[in-house]
N, C-alpha and C positions, 0 to 999 in steps of 0.2 A: 285532361288529354283533349287535343284539338285536331285529332286525326279524322279518318273518314267516318268513325262511328263515335267520335267525341261530341261534347256539348255545343261546339260551334257548328258543327255539321247538322245536328238535330235541330237546333235553334233556326238555322236557315231553312231547313225543311218545313218547319212550322210556319215560317213567315211566307213561304211559297204556296202554301195551301189556301190562302185567301187574299183578295185584293180589296183594300179599303177605297171606297169611292165616296162621293158626296152623300148619296142617299143609299147606297147598297154595300154590305160586306159580301163580296162575290166569292162563293165557294169554288175553289179551283181543284178540288179533289176529283173532278170530271172536267174533260175539255170544254171550253166555251167557245161560242161562234159570235164573231163580231160582224155585222152585216155593214157593208159600204154604201154610203149615200153621197155622191159626188154632185154638188150643186154648183157646177161649172160648165162653161160653154165648151171646153176643151179637154174634156177627160179622155184619157187613152182608151177606156174600155166602154163607156157609154155614149161618147160623142156629144155630150150636152143635152141629152134627153131629159135630164132632170133639173135643168136650169130653171124650169117653170115651178113656182113654189107648190102649187097644187099637186103636180106630178110627183114632185120629191116627197111630199107628205104621204100621198097614196103609196109610194114605194116603201117608206118607213113602215106603214101600217102593213104592207104585205110581207116585209121581212120578219116583223114580229110574228105574224100568223105562221110563217114558215119555220119558225123556232129560233130566231136570233136572240141571243142573250144580252147583246149590246148592239147599239146602233152608233156608227162613226160617220160623222157629218162634216164635210169639207167644203170650203168655198174657193179653193185655189188649187189648180191642178199642180202636181209635183212630178208629172212625167218629165222624161228627159227632153231637154230643150224648152220646157214651159217658161212662158214669161211671167213675171210677178205681177200682182194686182195691188192696188191700194187698200189699206186696212179698212177704210169705210166701205168700199165696194164689197170686200169679203164679208164684212159683217152684215150688210144689207142682203147679201144672198143667203146666209145661213140663219139670220135671227128668226124668221117666221118658222122656218123648219125645225129649228131647235125647240121653239116653243111648243109646237104640236108633238114633237117626239117625246118631250118630257111628260106627256100625258099618257104614254103608252105602256107604262109599267115595267120598263127595262132600263138598264143603265144607258146613258147617253154621252157620248164622247165628241168633242169638237177637235177636228184635225186642223191645227193651225200652228204657226211658229211665231205669231204676232202677239206681244203682250197685251195691246190694246183689245184684240179680239178675245184673247183669254180671259181678261178681266170682265168684258161684257157678258161673255159666256157663263162665267162663274157666278156673276151677279144674277143671271137668269136661272141659275140652279143646276147647270150642267155638271155631270158626275166625273168626267175624265177629261184631261188635256193630253192630246196625242200629238207629239211634236217631233217632226222629222229632224229638227236641229238639236234635240235633246236639251231644251232650255238654255241654249248657248247665247241667244240673242239678249242684248242688254234689257234688263229689267224683267225678263221672262220668269227667271228662277225667283225673283222677289214676289211676283204675283202669286205663283204657285205656293211658295212657302208661307204667305200670309193667309192662305186659305186653310181652314182647320182640318179638312178631310178629303179633299178632291184627289182622285187618282191620277197618275201621270205615267205616259208611256215615253220612254227615252230611246230614240232611234239612232242608229249609225249612219251617217251619210258623209261623203266627202265632197267639199265645194258646194255649189248651188245647183238646183235642178237644171238650169240652163247649160251648166258646164260639167256636171258630175261625171259623165261618161268619158271625159277626157283625163279623169284622175283614177285610174283603175290599176296602178302599179302596187303591188304588195309583195313583201318577202314571204310572209305567212298570213294569209288573209283571215284565218280563223283565229289565230293567236292576237292579231292586231285589233280585230273587231271585238274580241272578248276584253282585251285590255282596255280599250276605248269605254266600254259598257261598264266594266268595274270602276273606272275612274269617274264617269259621270254619276254612277249610283252613289259613290262615296261623296261627291261634291254636292249632290242634291241633299243627300241625308245630313250632311255637315251644316247645311243651310236651314235645317229644322224640319225637313219633310220626312215624316215616319217612313221606314222602310216598307212597311205594309201597304203604303200607297203607291209604290213604284213597280212597274214592269218594264222590261227591256225588249228591244226589236232589233235584229241584226241588219235591217235595211236591205232586204232582197231586192236587187235591181238599182240600188242607189249608189252609183260610183263603184260598180262591180261588174266583172265580166261574167259570162255564162258559167265558165269554169269555176269562178269565185263563188258564185250563187249555189252551185251544187256541192262545192266543197264545205259551205256553211251547213247545208242540210245534212250532208253525210256526217259531219262532226259537230252537230248542233248542240249535243250535250256539253260540249265545252263551254258554251255560253252560260251554263248555269252556275259558273264560277262567279258570276256577278252577284250572286245570292238574291236574286230577284226572279219572279216568273217571267217566262219567255212568250212574247207575242210575235207571230209570224204572218207576213202577208205574201203569199205566193200567187194569189188569184189572178189569172189571165196574163201573168207577166211575160215579157217577150223572151225570157230564157225558155219558158215552156214551148213558146212558138219555134224557137230554134231547134229544140230537140224533137218536136213532134211534126214540124212543118205546117202547123195550123195557123190560121189567121185568128186575130183576138176574140172574135165571136165564136170560135169553133174549139175553145180551149177548156170546156167543162170537165172533161174526163181528166185531163192533165192537171187542172187546177184542184179537183177533189183528190186525186192521188197524191199530189204533194202536200195538201193539208193533212191527210191521214198519215202520211210518213213524218210530218213535222211533229204531229202529236205523238206518234211512236217514238220519236226521238227527243221527247220531253217538253214540247211546247204546251203551254197551258191555254192559250188563246189563239185561235186562227182568224185572220181577217179576210173576208171572202165577199165575193159579189154574189155567188150562187148559193144562198144559205140553205134552201131545202135540200139539195143534193147533198151538200156537206153534212148537214145534220143526220141525214139517213146514213151516209158512209160512217160517220163516227159512232152511230148506234151499233152498226154491224162491228166495227172495231171494238167497242166496248164489250159486246157479247163474247167476242172472240178472246178478248184480254181477261175476261172473267170479273170485269168491274160493273157490269149491268146488274141492277137489283134482281134477286132471285125470283121475286114475284112476277117480273116481266117475262123471264124464261119458263116459269112454271105456273101458267095461269090457272 
């Protein structure tokens, strides 16, 4: 039987309870928080504050103290309208930050779509490749498939960051994003990447309107059809600014609310800038959901 309670369903559930990465098998029976470190001069959220290597490393250390389970380090902005950078420039930005982050005892992800950067990061020992193009660039899938254990995040995006907000026409955004993610998981798995290494990301704000983004949140459980854990990044996104009227630096409450709702709707990992607040909110959610250890509630 392959129905809702059959062996295929239960096998998928077991796969989604853990994420294999280079150094860690990450338990996903509780939600995990991925802290964002943008080592770019044109980040939409930090405005280049962490382009300085020492500032970026200090930020990594603070995010770990705040409770981050993973660090996601990127050297190229993917905000709407962002201009591309050269692979060598991207690598020089992230290399020293990755090296320091790898000593902090948590999983480290590199946010890149370039196979050259992927390979260099994996050679350095990085745990996860987080690719907004879902390993579609030539040679990207080959790099990941050759690695014995690294995790990978496959994201949905239309077009390029510079043009993606001109490509927001969908007949059914949830069905189309889900179908894309299913297809990419199957393609990556067929190339020899174990399914336990794969998570998927609907790409909130990447080639989608405000209405599309909230439809994806509302129906997020549909994305579990890909048979992989879901990672979601709502933090400080412009859609939150539209509905709240808040500037990017004033979206903490909205970002935390979106992260908790994403977890409530099945997300295993939330990618955020404000780690401490998100960790606290998820502890409250866990207590209310009955998933917090009883020793914590009954000291």
